[in-house]
RODO-2510 file (C-alpha; in nm, 4 decimals, decimal comma):
residues 275
     n   res          X          Y          Z
     1     m     0,9872    -0,7656    -1,5230
     2     k     0,8333    -0,4416    -1,3941
     3     k     0,5302    -0,2627    -1,5337
     4     i     0,3866     0,0852    -1,5175
     5     k     0,0495     0,2042    -1,6430
     6     v     0,0378     0,5058    -1,8731
     7     l    -0,2972     0,6293    -2,0037
     8     e    -0,4505     0,2840    -1,9441
     9     k    -0,1654     0,1076    -2,1291
    10     e     0,0687    -0,1300    -1,9442
    11     i     0,4334    -0,0600    -2,0242
    12     s     0,6972    -0,3229    -1,9434
    13     l     1,0446    -0,2372    -1,8165
    14     y     1,3568    -0,4330    -1,7383
    15     s     1,7122    -0,3574    -1,6301
    16     q     2,0336    -0,4549    -1,8061
    17     n     2,3777    -0,3596    -1,6754
    18     e     2,2057    -0,1284    -1,4255
    19     e     2,0345     0,0619    -1,7072
    20     d     1,6589     0,0872    -1,7571
    21     y     1,4988    -0,0333    -2,0809
    22     i     1,1375     0,0363    -2,1757
    23     c     0,9225    -0,1683    -2,4124
    24     i     0,8424     0,0534    -2,7105
    25     t     0,6201    -0,2250    -2,8480
    26     d     0,3875    -0,1468    -2,5563
    27     i     0,4166     0,2260    -2,6288
    28     a     0,3272     0,1663    -2,9958
    29     k     0,0026     0,0005    -2,8841
    30     y    -0,1208     0,3444    -2,7804
    31     k    -0,1306     0,4330    -3,1520
    32     n    -0,2367     0,0952    -3,2951
    33     s    -0,2159    -0,2338    -3,1097
    34     e    -0,2387    -0,4363    -3,4330
    35     t     0,0598    -0,2874    -3,6188
    36     t     0,3231    -0,2230    -3,3530
    37     g     0,6072    -0,3712    -3,5615
    38     l     0,5229    -0,1502    -3,8578
    39     i     0,5009     0,1595    -3,6382
    40     i     0,8450     0,0939    -3,4875
    41     s     0,9961     0,0288    -3,8326
    42     h     0,8526     0,3567    -3,9702
    43     w     0,9942     0,5500    -3,6748
    44     l     1,3326     0,3803    -3,6988
    45     s     1,3571     0,4544    -4,0702
    46     t     1,3282     0,8327    -4,0348
    47     r     1,6457     1,0369    -4,0741
    48     f     1,5909     1,2115    -3,7403
    49     t     1,5683     0,8788    -3,5561
    50     v     1,8795     0,7395    -3,7269
    51     e     2,0767     1,0518    -3,6306
    52     f     1,9451     1,0485    -3,2732
    53     m     2,0188     0,6766    -3,2248
    54     g     2,3640     0,7195    -3,3770
    55     f     2,4610     1,0086    -3,1506
    56     w     2,3288     0,8191    -2,8457
    57     e     2,5411     0,5149    -2,9344
    58     k     2,8507     0,7330    -2,9879
    59     i     2,8148     0,8676    -2,6346
    60     y     2,7397     0,5419    -2,4510
    61     n     2,8719     0,2593    -2,6697
    62     p     3,2507     0,2337    -2,7215
    63     d     3,2012    -0,0574    -2,9646
    64     f     2,9587     0,1289    -3,1892
    65     n     3,0354     0,0819    -3,5597
    66     v     3,0543     0,4426    -3,6756
    67     t     3,1331     0,3505    -4,0377
    68     e     2,8143     0,1471    -4,0771
    69     f     2,6209     0,4217    -3,9013
    70     r     2,7365     0,6745    -4,1628
    71     n     2,6279     0,4408    -4,4441
    72     i     2,2821     0,4009    -4,2899
    73     k     2,2554     0,7736    -4,2247
    74     n     2,3341     0,8541    -4,5894
    75     q     2,0583     0,6197    -4,7054
    76     s     1,7980     0,7381    -4,4539
    77     g     1,5302     0,9695    -4,5798
    78     s     1,5435     0,8345    -4,9343
    79     n     1,2427     0,6795    -5,1025
    80     g     1,1914     0,3172    -5,0110
    81     f     1,4421     0,3231    -4,7215
    82     v     1,3380     0,0783    -4,4492
    83     l     1,5405    -0,0040    -4,1376
    84     t     1,4548    -0,2841    -3,8968
    85     v     1,5744    -0,3307    -3,5411
    86     k     1,7662    -0,6445    -3,6400
    87     q     1,9472    -0,4638    -3,9245
    88     w     2,0410    -0,1695    -3,7021
    89     v     2,1801    -0,3885    -3,4232
    90     q     2,3689    -0,6294    -3,6505
    91     k     2,5292    -0,3601    -3,8669
    92     t     2,6231    -0,1085    -3,5988
    93     n     2,6612    -0,3284    -3,2863
    94     a     2,4091    -0,1011    -3,1133
    95     i     2,3163    -0,1479    -2,7467
    96     g     2,0397     0,1094    -2,7131
    97     i     1,7694    -0,1056    -2,8712
    98     i     1,6993    -0,4755    -2,8140
    99     a     1,4500    -0,7224    -2,9620
   100     k     1,3476    -0,9721    -2,6936
   101     p     1,1722    -1,2969    -2,7911
   102     g     0,9388    -1,5034    -2,5762
   103     r     0,6352    -1,4429    -2,3609
   104     y     0,7438    -1,0996    -2,2436
   105     g     0,9115    -1,0205    -2,5724
   106     g     0,9027    -0,7067    -2,7791
   107     t     1,1319    -0,4219    -2,8747
   108     y     1,2985    -0,2533    -2,5792
   109     t     1,5087     0,0609    -2,5875
   110     h     1,7101     0,2521    -2,3329
   111     k     1,4862     0,4982    -2,1496
   112     d     1,6424     0,7961    -2,3329
   113     i     1,5437     0,6466    -2,6688
   114     a     1,2052     0,5264    -2,5427
   115     f     1,1127     0,8803    -2,4406
   116     e     1,1966     1,0023    -2,7923
   117     f     0,9825     0,7272    -2,9436
   118     a     0,6965     0,8178    -2,7101
   119     s     0,7240     1,1792    -2,8240
   120     w     0,6897     1,0628    -3,1860
   121     i     0,3779     0,8653    -3,0884
   122     s     0,2174     1,1353    -2,8720
   123     v     0,3559     1,4300    -2,6755
   124     e     0,0884     1,3721    -2,4116
   125     f     0,1834     1,0068    -2,3801
   126     k     0,5520     1,0968    -2,3453
   127     l     0,4839     1,3351    -2,0558
   128     y     0,2731     1,0801    -1,8692
   129     l     0,5341     0,8112    -1,9392
   130     i     0,8098     1,0231    -1,7840
   131     k     0,5879     1,0999    -1,4850
   132     e     0,5058     0,7330    -1,4167
   133     f     0,8638     0,6227    -1,4758
   134     q     0,9932     0,8792    -1,2257
   135     r     0,7305     0,7713    -0,9721
   136     l     0,8562     0,4120    -1,0036
   137     k     1,2185     0,5224    -0,9561
   138     d     1,1259     0,7278    -0,6476
   139     e     0,9499     0,4262    -0,4948
   140     e     1,2508     0,2047    -0,5681
   141     q     1,4854     0,4513    -0,3975
   142     k     1,2644     0,4646    -0,0884
   143     q     1,2479     0,0854    -0,0760
   144     l     1,6237     0,0575    -0,1268
   145     g     1,6880     0,2936     0,1622
   146     w     1,4506     0,0956     0,3839
   147     d     1,6109    -0,2374     0,2857
   148     i     1,9616    -0,1124     0,3620
   149     k     1,8590     0,0163     0,7041
   150     r     1,6615    -0,3032     0,7790
   151     n     1,9599    -0,5208     0,6860
   152     l     2,1871    -0,3058     0,9007
   153     a     1,9486    -0,3507     1,1926
   154     k     1,9512    -0,7279     1,1341
   155     i     2,3335    -0,7343     1,1380
   156     n     2,3404    -0,5410     1,4635
   157     y     2,0694    -0,7709     1,5975
   158     r     2,3239    -1,0550     1,5690
   159     i     2,5772    -0,8490     1,7651
   160     h     2,3064    -0,7871     2,0238
   161     t     2,2044    -1,1532     2,0587
   162     d     2,5694    -1,2640     2,0798
   163     a     2,6202    -1,0270     2,3725
   164     i     2,3094    -1,1689     2,5423
   165     k     2,4311    -1,5248     2,4894
   166     e     2,7760    -1,4527     2,6321
   167     n     2,6721    -1,2463     2,9335
   168     l     2,3098    -1,3088     3,0358
   169     i     2,2400    -1,6783     2,9734
   170     p     2,3784    -1,9259     3,2295
   171     p     2,4205    -2,2870     3,1130
   172     e     2,1516    -2,4261     3,3451
   173     l     1,8620    -2,2482     3,1694
   174     t     1,6151    -2,4460     2,9609
   175     s     1,5419    -2,3617     2,5953
   176     r     1,2180    -2,1901     2,6958
   177     q     1,3950    -1,9800     2,9578
   178     i     1,6652    -1,8854     2,7066
   179     n     1,4009    -1,7695     2,4577
   180     l     1,2421    -1,5579     2,7301
   181     v     1,5756    -1,3865     2,7977
   182     y     1,6198    -1,3026     2,4275
   183     a     1,2596    -1,1789     2,4038
   184     s     1,2878    -0,9607     2,7129
   185     e     1,6076    -0,7974     2,5848
   186     a     1,4473    -0,7341     2,2455
   187     d     1,1478    -0,5780     2,4189
   188     i     1,3727    -0,3371     2,6094
   189     l     1,4658    -0,1936     2,2681
   190     n     1,1049    -0,2098     2,1473
   191     m     0,9867    -0,0152     2,4525
   192     a     1,2600     0,2463     2,4071
   193     l     1,1874     0,2929     2,0367
   194     f     0,8197     0,2084     1,9815
   195     g     0,6741     0,2469     2,3303
   196     m     0,5394    -0,1108     2,3312
   197     t     0,6564    -0,4711     2,3420
   198     a     0,6398    -0,7112     2,0468
   199     g     0,3470    -0,8905     2,2124
   200     q     0,1555    -0,5662     2,2650
   201     w     0,2081    -0,4762     1,8975
   202     r     0,0793    -0,8164     1,7840
   203     d    -0,2302    -0,7789     2,0034
   204     a    -0,2943    -0,4335     1,8576
   205     n    -0,2320    -0,5455     1,4964
   206     p    -0,3711    -0,8993     1,4583
   207     d    -0,4135    -0,8639     1,0796
   208     k    -0,0536    -0,7644     1,0035
   209     k     0,2179    -1,0129     0,9115
   210     g     0,5737    -1,0060     1,0425
   211     n     0,6755    -0,8181     1,3550
   212     i     0,6857    -0,4651     1,4881
   213     r     1,0265    -0,3951     1,3331
   214     d     0,9094    -0,4857     0,9819
   215     y     0,6828    -0,1789     0,9941
   216     a     0,9459     0,0654     1,1200
   217     n     1,0304     0,3663     0,9045
   218     v     1,3858     0,4496     0,7940
   219     s     1,4500     0,6850     1,0876
   220     q     1,3337     0,4229     1,3372
   221     l     1,5554     0,1581     1,1747
   222     v     1,8615     0,3824     1,2032
   223     c     1,7769     0,4439     1,5689
   224     l     1,7170     0,0699     1,6252
   225     s     2,0562    -0,0153     1,4759
   226     n     2,2262     0,2265     1,7163
   227     l     2,0254     0,1022     2,0138
   228     e     2,1218    -0,2595     1,9431
   229     n     2,4892    -0,1649     1,9428
   230     l     2,4404     0,0407     2,2573
   231     n     2,2600    -0,2352     2,4441
   232     a     2,5274    -0,4865     2,3426
   233     l     2,7789    -0,2564     2,5125
   234     f     2,5579    -0,2191     2,8199
   235     i     2,5321    -0,5974     2,8529
   236     n     2,9075    -0,6542     2,8298
   237     p     3,1319    -0,6030     3,1318
   238     p     3,2532    -0,3647     3,2709
   239     l     2,9431    -0,1597     3,1851
   240     t     2,7246    -0,4092     3,3722
   241     e     2,9105    -0,3099     3,6894
   242     y     2,8396     0,0564     3,6168
   243     l     2,4735    -0,0231     3,5618
   244     s     2,4668    -0,2022     3,8956
   245     l     2,5743     0,1240     4,0596
   246     m     2,3176     0,3214     3,8581
   247     s     2,0416     0,0822     3,9594
   248     a     2,0737     0,2123     4,3158
   249     g     1,8834     0,5138     4,1848
   250     f     1,5791     0,2933     4,1152
   251     p     1,4821     0,1751     4,4674
   252     r     1,1293     0,0787     4,3625
   253     m     1,2755    -0,1880     4,1315
   254     k     1,4597    -0,3716     4,4127
   255     p     1,1782    -0,6208     4,4830
   256     y     1,2109    -0,7412     4,1188
   257     g     1,5808    -0,8267     4,1462
   258     s     1,9091    -0,6811     4,0234
   259     q     1,8596    -0,7885     3,6597
   260     a     1,5305    -0,5989     3,6405
   261     m     1,6968    -0,2899     3,7847
   262     k     1,9759    -0,3123     3,5275
   263     s     1,7221    -0,3471     3,2482
   264     c     1,5408    -0,0398     3,3787
   265     c     1,8688     0,1540     3,3766
   266     r     1,9439     0,0456     3,0204
   267     l     1,5954     0,1462     2,9067
   268     w     1,6401     0,4864     3,0679
   269     c     1,9836     0,5341     2,9039
   270     m     1,8520     0,4359     2,5608
   271     n     1,5570     0,6704     2,5904
   272     c     1,8030     0,9494     2,6633
   273     v     1,9991     0,8557     2,3474
   274     k     1,6792     0,8412     2,1400
   275     r     1,5879     1,1947     2,2415
***
């Protein structure tokens, strides 16, 4: 259950069949928190509301009972006409308005209908409601984009670690030595992308949870995903042979061994790709 705050009032939202529903019981509290049910019933009983709800259902609800809708419409506006949410749903098979019981219960309507109700309550409230709702949707889209890219990077991370396991880890290594190999390969990517190792990031950010990649932006995650694929290719033969030839161009790395020179070559190649 999500919430937004509009003019100091908390408004609950939930999703059903990928559609957003807003609690109009919460909206009614802006007018009078003690008589929300009565306020909703008054609004629902107006001829304008009946017509609006009916046309909305005709557009989005193939099972809408049009015959019952016409009967209700003909009665609306007359003296003593009262329509409840339960009556509307049961008679017309409506989907745009829902009465939810329980702790987080109340009357919820599709966002299109909720905005109309908010306009009936207060034009000012409606405008702020739309603004806050759109802000929430924008944040969700940003988070969704980040999640997709992060998951893609995690999938490619598996490809990367599989390549390390198959090509860089001899059977005689201990568990600690194996972990060091994985960490050093991961830090080649971290250096290429972030300019620091995972350990350096932790030392610089002792109060943050997770790791350096959890704080990457979407562009960095896309780049990381590509770098992981690229490094997996560099690790696999025959590219390792090519890197051995390239490492001849790094004479200062020779005292550190051939593997260090290859890593240096891969870091240089990935920095070129990043640019």
